[in-house]
N, C-alpha and C positions, 0 to 999 in steps of 0.2 A: 753490659750485663753484670750486674754485681755478684760476687761470690757470696757464698753465705755457710757457715759453719753453727753449727746447732750443737750446743753443750750447756752444762749447767750455769755457766759464766755468761756464755755468749750467744746471743740469738739474732739471726740475719736471715736475709730471704733472697731470693732468686725472681727475676721478673715470671718465670716459667717452670721453677722448680723449687726445693728447697734442698738442703744438705742434712742428713741424719748420721748423727755422730756418737760414739761412745766414750766415756772418760777412760782415760789410761792413766791412771795418775792423776795429773795436772796438767797434762801433755796431750794436747791432741794432734795427731799425726793423719796425714793421708790414708795410712792402713785402718784407721778407725773413723772413715767417714765414707759415705755413699749417699750420690747425687739422687733424688727422687724427682722425676718430671710429672708435672701435673696440668702442663698446659692444654694437654687433648680432653682434658676431663670437664666436664658440665659440674661443677661442684653446687650448683643449684638443686640437682635431682639426687634422690636416694641411691639410684644405681652410681652416679659419679663420687658421690662421698664415701658407699662402700669400697670402690675402686680404688680411692684413695688410701683409705685404712688400710686394704690390702698391701698396697705398696710399700706404705710406712713401716708396718708389720715386717714384711720380707726386706726391707731395707736394715730394720732397726736389728733384726736377728743376725745380718750378715755382718753386723761391727760389733754387737754386745756378745757377751759371754756366752755359753751354750745353755740356752733355758730349757734343755731336756737331758744335761748331763746326770748323770747317775749320781756324782757328788752333789749334797745337798746345797753346801754353801754355794755353789758355782751355779746349780740351778736357781735360786734365790736370787743371787744377784743378774743373773741373765733376765729373769722375769723383772725383776724391779729397771733395770737397765731399759728394756725392751717397753715397759708402761711409760719409762720417765720419756723416752725418745717420741714415743708416739704422741704422748699429750703434749710436749711442747711445740713437735711440728705442727700437730693440729691447730695450738694456739696461734703460731706464726702464719700459718695458711689465712687463717681465721682475720687477724688482724691486717694481713694483706689485702684481702677482699674489701676490708672497711676503707682502709685506705685508698683502693680504687676506687669506690662507691663515691668516697668523699671527691677525690681528682674529678669524676665525670658531672659530678653535681655543681662544682666549681668552675667549671669549664663550661657548662650550660649557662653559669651567670645566674 
């Protein structure tokens, strides 16, 4: 299984999950990454998509600056970080679904 780190410059995938990370300068460390498992979800259903979104937001909030901080700069940075991490992770999941569908179609000939 491949390990994946999602940053502004690096996008990767796991077969049953992704890693959401925040930028800490230009360095990504294990302290600002968290794996999000979604192999148990049916991403074809609305409830599965919503559950994935909740997981991504929770994961992003755990590695991003506090998006509810009293300090306005920290709050803005946190909200941007969460939004970017969730958007990039959503794109990564979608790309993985397309790749899997193409592989299944190719196997069927």
